[in-house]
C-alpha positions in Angstrom: -71.5 36.4 19.6 -69.2 34.2 21.7 -67.4 31.4 20.0 -68.6 27.8 20.6 -66.2 24.9 20.2 -67.6 22.4 17.6 -67.6 19.6 20.2 -70.1 21.7 22.3 -72.3 22.6 19.4 -73.8 19.1 19.5 -75.1 19.7 23.1 -77.3 22.5 21.9 -80.8 22.4 20.4 -82.0 22.7 16.8 -82.8 26.4 16.1 -80.1 27.7 18.4 -77.8 30.4 17.0 -74.1 29.6 17.3 -70.7 31.1 16.3 -67.9 28.7 15.4 -64.3 29.2 14.0 -61.9 26.8 12.5 -60.4 25.5 9.2 -62.1 24.3 6.1 -61.7 20.6 5.8 -63.6 20.0 2.6 -66.2 21.7 0.3 -68.5 20.3 -2.4 -71.5 21.4 -4.5 -74.6 19.5 -5.3 -76.8 21.5 -7.7 -77.9 24.6 -5.9 -76.6 23.4 -2.5 -73.1 23.8 -1.1 -71.6 21.8 1.7 -68.7 22.7 3.9 -66.9 20.7 6.6 -65.4 22.9 9.3 -63.0 21.6 11.9 -61.4 22.9 15.1 -59.3 21.3 17.8 -62.4 19.5 19.2 -64.3 18.2 16.2 -65.9 18.7 12.8 -69.4 19.9 11.7 -71.2 20.3 8.4 -72.3 23.7 7.1 -75.0 23.7 4.4 -76.2 26.7 2.3 -78.5 27.2 -0.7 -78.1 29.4 -3.8 -80.6 32.1 -2.9 -78.8 32.8 0.4 -76.4 35.9 0.5 -73.7 33.7 2.1 -73.8 31.1 -0.7 -70.7 32.4 -2.7 -68.6 32.6 0.5 -69.1 28.8 0.9 -66.7 28.3 -2.0 -63.6 28.0 0.2 -60.2 26.4 -0.3 -59.1 23.7 2.1 -57.5 24.9 5.3 -58.8 28.5 5.0 -59.5 29.8 8.5 -63.0 31.2 8.8 -65.7 32.0 11.3 -69.4 31.1 10.8 -72.5 32.2 12.5 -75.8 30.4 11.9 -78.7 28.2 13.1 -78.5 24.6 14.1 -80.6 22.1 12.1 -81.1 18.4 12.7 -79.8 16.2 9.9 -79.6 12.5 9.6 -76.9 12.8 6.9 -74.6 15.1 8.7 -71.8 13.9 11.1 -73.2 14.0 14.6 -76.7 14.5 13.4 -76.6 18.3 13.4 -75.5 20.9 10.8 -75.4 24.7 10.5 -77.3 27.0 8.1 -75.0 30.0 7.9 -76.2 33.6 8.4 -72.7 35.1 8.3 -69.3 33.8 7.1 -66.2 35.8 7.9 -62.8 35.1 6.2 -60.0 35.1 8.7 -57.1 33.8 6.6 -56.6 32.3 3.2 -54.5 29.2 2.8 -52.1 29.2 -0.1 -52.8 26.4 -2.7 -51.7 23.7 -3.4 -51.1 22.6 0.2 -47.6 21.1 0.7 -49.1 17.9 2.4 -52.4 16.1 2.2 -54.3 16.8 5.4 -57.2 14.5 4.6 -55.5 11.2 3.6 -52.9 9.8 6.0 -51.3 7.6 3.3 -50.6 10.3 0.7 -47.7 12.0 2.4 -44.5 10.4 3.8 -43.7 11.0 7.5 -40.6 13.1 6.9 -42.6 15.7 4.8 -45.4 15.6 7.3 -42.9 16.5 10.0 -41.6 19.3 7.8 -45.1 20.8 7.9 -46.1 19.5 11.3 -48.3 22.5 12.0 -50.5 21.4 9.1 -50.3 17.7 9.9 -51.7 18.3 13.4 -54.9 19.6 11.8 -55.6 16.0 10.8 -57.8 14.4 13.3 -55.7 11.3 13.5 -52.5 13.2 14.2 -54.3 15.4 16.7 -55.6 12.3 18.4 -52.1 11.0 18.9 -51.0 14.1 20.8 -54.2 14.4 22.8 -53.4 10.8 24.0 -49.8 11.7 24.7 -50.9 14.8 26.7 -53.1 12.6 28.8 -50.3 10.1 29.4 -48.0 12.9 30.5 -50.6 14.4 32.9 -51.6 11.1 34.5 -48.0 10.1 35.0 -47.4 13.3 36.9 -50.7 12.8 38.8 -49.7 9.2 39.8 -46.3 10.3 41.2 -47.8 13.4 43.0 -50.4 11.1 44.6 -47.7 8.8 45.8 -45.6 11.3 47.7 -42.9 11.8 45.0 -41.2 15.2 44.9 -41.2 16.4 41.3 -37.8 17.9 40.5 -36.1 19.5 37.5 -32.4 19.0 36.9 -29.7 20.6 34.7 -29.5 19.6 31.1 -26.1 21.3 30.7 -23.7 19.4 32.8 -20.2 17.9 33.1 -21.5 14.5 34.1 -20.5 12.2 31.2 -17.8 14.6 29.9 -15.1 12.2 31.0 -16.1 9.5 28.5 -17.8 11.7 25.9 -19.5 8.5 24.6 -22.9 9.3 23.1 -22.7 12.8 24.5 -23.3 16.1 22.7 -20.4 18.4 23.7 -21.3 22.1 24.0 -19.1 25.2 24.4 -20.2 26.7 27.7 -18.5 30.1 28.0 -15.2 28.6 26.7 -15.6 25.5 29.0 -16.6 22.1 27.8 -19.9 20.7 28.9 -22.4 18.1 27.7 -26.1 17.8 27.2 -27.5 15.5 29.9 -27.9 11.8 28.8 -29.9 11.1 31.9 -31.0 12.8 35.1 -29.9 9.7 37.1 -27.0 11.3 38.9 -29.2 14.1 40.2 -32.0 11.6 41.0 -29.6 9.7 43.2 -28.2 12.8 44.7 -31.6 14.0 46.0 -33.0 10.6 46.9 -30.0 10.1 49.3 -30.3 13.8 50.1 -33.5 13.4 52.1 -36.2 13.6 49.5 -36.3 9.8 49.3 -38.8 9.7 46.3 -38.2 11.9 43.3 -39.3 12.0 39.7 -38.7 14.1 36.7 -40.1 14.5 33.1 -37.6 16.3 30.9 -35.4 16.3 27.8 -32.7 13.7 27.4 -30.0 13.8 24.8 -28.1 10.8 23.2 -25.6 11.3 20.4 -26.3 7.9 18.9 -26.0 7.4 15.2 -28.9 5.0 15.2 -31.1 4.9 12.1 -34.1 3.0 13.5 -37.8 3.6 14.0 -37.1 3.5 17.8 -34.2 5.8 18.5 -34.0 9.6 18.7 -31.2 12.0 19.6 -33.5 14.0 21.8 -36.4 12.4 23.7 -38.6 13.1 26.7 -37.5 11.1 29.7 -39.7 9.9 32.5 -37.4 9.1 35.5 -38.0 8.2 39.1 -35.8 7.1 42.0 -36.9 5.8 45.5 -34.9 5.2 48.6 -34.9 2.7 51.5 -35.9 -0.1 49.1 -35.5 -3.8 49.9 -34.5 -4.7 46.3 -35.3 -4.0 42.7 -38.8 -5.4 43.1 -39.8 -2.3 45.0 -39.0 -0.3 41.9 -41.0 -2.7 39.7 -44.0 -2.4 42.0 -44.1 1.3 41.4 -43.8 0.9 37.7 -46.6 -1.7 37.6 -48.9 0.5 39.6 -48.1 3.5 37.4 -49.0 1.7 34.2 -52.2 0.3 35.6 -53.2 3.8 36.7 -52.2 5.6 33.5 -53.7 3.2 31.1 -57.0 3.1 33.0 -57.1 7.0 33.0 -56.3 7.3 29.3 -59.0 4.7 28.5 -61.5 6.8 30.3 -60.4 10.2 29.1 -59.5 9.5 25.5 -62.2 7.1 24.4 -63.0 9.0 21.2 -59.3 9.3 20.2 -58.6 5.6 20.9 -61.6 4.6 18.8 -60.5 6.9 16.0 -57.0 5.3 16.1 -58.5 1.8 16.4 -56.7 1.1 19.7 -58.1 -1.1 22.4 -56.0 -0.7 25.6 -55.5 -3.6 27.9 -54.8 -2.8 31.6 -52.3 -5.3 33.0 -53.4 -7.6 35.8 -50.0 -8.8 36.9 -46.8 -8.1 35.0 -44.7 -11.2 34.9 -41.1 -10.9 36.3 -38.9 -13.4 34.6 -35.1 -13.8 34.9 -33.2 -13.5 31.7 -31.5 -16.9 32.0 -34.9 -18.5 32.0 -36.1 -16.5 29.0 -32.9 -17.5 27.1 -33.8 -21.1 27.5 -37.2 -20.4 25.9 -35.5 -18.5 23.1 -33.1 -21.4 22.4 -36.1 -23.7 21.9 -37.3 -21.2 19.3 -34.0 -21.3 17.5 -32.6 -18.0 19.0 -29.5 -19.0 20.9 -27.8 -16.5 23.2 -24.8 -16.9 25.5 -25.0 -16.2 29.2 -23.4 -12.8 28.7 -25.4 -11.7 25.7 -27.9 -8.8 25.8 -31.3 -9.1 24.1 -31.6 -7.8 20.6 -34.9 -6.6 19.0 -35.7 -10.1 17.6 -35.3 -11.6 21.1 -37.6 -8.9 22.6 -40.2 -9.6 19.9 -40.1 -13.3 20.6 -40.4 -12.7 24.3 -43.4 -10.5 23.8 -45.2 -13.2 21.8 -44.3 -15.8 24.5 -45.6 -13.6 27.4 -48.9 -12.9 25.6 -49.4 -16.6 24.8 -48.4 -18.0 28.2 -49.5 -15.2 30.6 -52.1 -13.2 28.6 -50.1 -10.1 29.3 -48.6 -7.4 27.0 -45.9 -6.4 29.6 -43.0 -8.3 31.0 -40.1 -7.4 33.3 -37.0 -9.1 32.2 -34.8 -9.4 35.3 -31.2 -10.4 36.2 -29.3 -8.9 33.3 -25.7 -10.1 33.0 -23.0 -8.0 34.6 -21.2 -7.6 31.2 -24.1 -5.6 29.6 -25.0 -3.4 32.6 -23.1 -0.4 34.0 -20.9 -0.4 37.1 -23.5 1.3 39.3 -26.0 -1.6 39.1 -26.1 -3.7 42.3 -25.3 -7.4 41.8 -27.1 -10.3 43.3 -26.1 -13.7 44.8 -26.5 -15.3 41.3 -23.7 -13.1 39.9 -26.3 -11.2 37.9 -27.4 -7.5 38.2 -30.4 -6.4 40.2 -31.6 -4.7 37.1 -34.5 -5.2 34.6 -36.0 -4.0 31.4 -39.7 -3.5 30.9 -41.0 -4.8 27.5 -44.4 -3.8 26.1 -45.6 -6.0 23.3 -42.0 -7.0 22.5 -40.3 -3.6 22.7 -38.2 -2.3 25.5 -39.6 0.8 27.0 -37.7 1.2 30.3 -34.5 0.2 32.0 -34.2 0.2 35.8 -32.2 -1.3 38.7 -31.3 -1.2 42.3 -28.2 1.1 42.5 -25.1 0.1 44.4 -24.9 2.6 47.3 -21.9 1.1 49.1 -18.9 3.3 48.0 -16.2 0.6 48.3 -18.2 -1.8 46.1 -19.1 0.9 43.7 -15.4 1.8 43.3 -14.5 -1.9 42.8 -17.1 -2.4 40.2 -16.1 0.7 38.3 -12.5 -0.4 38.3 -13.6 -3.8 36.8 -15.4 -1.9 34.1 -12.4 0.4 33.5 -14.5 3.5 34.5 -13.1 6.5 36.3 -15.8 7.7 38.7 -15.9 11.6 39.0 -15.4 12.8 42.6 -18.7 14.6 42.4 -20.5 11.3 41.9 -18.5 9.5 44.6 -19.3 12.2 47.1 -23.0 11.5 47.3 -22.2 8.0 48.7 -19.9 9.3 51.5 -22.5 10.8 53.9 -25.2 8.3 54.8 -26.1 6.8 51.4 -29.2 4.6 51.5 -30.4 1.6 49.5 -32.2 3.0 46.4 -33.2 2.3 42.9 -34.9 3.8 39.9 -35.9 3.6 36.3 -35.9 5.7 33.1 -38.7 5.6 30.5 -39.1 7.4 27.2 -42.5 9.2 27.0 -42.2 9.0 23.2 -41.8 5.2 23.2 -44.6 4.8 25.7 -46.9 6.7 23.4 -45.7 4.8 20.4 -46.4 1.4 22.1 -49.7 2.4 23.5 -51.0 3.5 20.1 -49.1 0.8 18.1 -47.5 3.4 15.8 -45.0 2.2 13.2 -42.4 4.9 14.1 -41.6 6.6 17.4 -41.3 9.9 15.4 -45.0 9.8 14.9 -45.4 10.3 18.7 -43.1 13.3 18.8 -44.3 16.7 17.6 -40.8 17.8 16.3 -38.4 14.8 16.5 -34.7 15.1 16.4 -32.6 12.3 14.9 -29.3 11.8 13.1 -30.5 13.7 10.0 -33.2 16.0 11.4 -32.5 19.3 13.1 -35.5 21.3 11.8 -38.1 22.6 12.1 
């Protein structure tokens, strides 16, 4: 008999014969009756058998054993979903060694590091599985949004010499007896092909940062979502795309992952209009709350949190674009405005930064001047893309992991990554 996913069993009728496969979640005995909860990637169902049935002894399974069951569907008010199975055949596929290294039924009984050590078991938990189903939907709808808006989806090298000159926060690798680095960002390549005639490009790919940061927000390898657009008027054109992207993605995830969001107790709010507020204005607000920053200071995590609370209270929005960052805290390639600030921004979601973007400086003479001011030597390969008809352009970089973490209100970004990499973790 052909296998049926557990989710689809509940669309069938009482008395129908079905065949299901999955892992044993739990078993219990009540007198001459045995109960078994079986789960697969789509859901969970109760199996019930009585002592005079030939399959009764096979119901005595250990947690996480892999089994197949054939049987008849029966209506039951007590069973999850209102339907259960009376087995006619139980087949053992694989026996799980006991005791299990992590608790796959209670989220609170195993610390996150050990759950990651045994991630292949952790993902059998419905809550963990829900996180990655939501993440999968975020990924897919981001791609759909850009494809629907005439972006060319590109893939760029992750082994490169861009960034080798400084070596800061770069992983240096031996490339056939030559030095190379793992890419910190695809920005150089995005700019290359935006001015190279593609005009609108995006990429989702691995990004590497050799930061010795021990926080719940930072990883040494993360999945970047990057886009670049050409012939822009200013940085607002970039923010327009970002705002439309989040409206689209959140709406689609709400529709597609309703069950998972309910399980995780998440109610998503689609932004109506994301405020765009210059940093100098927000620093005045922060000063009133006792957080005093100088004109050249960047925002720290406490400042971002206070801004998030202020935006929710004053605008009823969870997102905010913080614009006009000081020249001192932004790289040389960010264009500057008439206020002697940069045409750059960060996007905060509920008080946490999830993206940094800007209009790039495309005029080579000004780019060279700003690099000199910052004490940066520009590689010739980077200068060259501005020599042959460079156009006004801008872009942004997100972290897919942090987007997922903020959407699901997770305590640690590592919860949103299947196999995270940080300062201490290189396995599994």
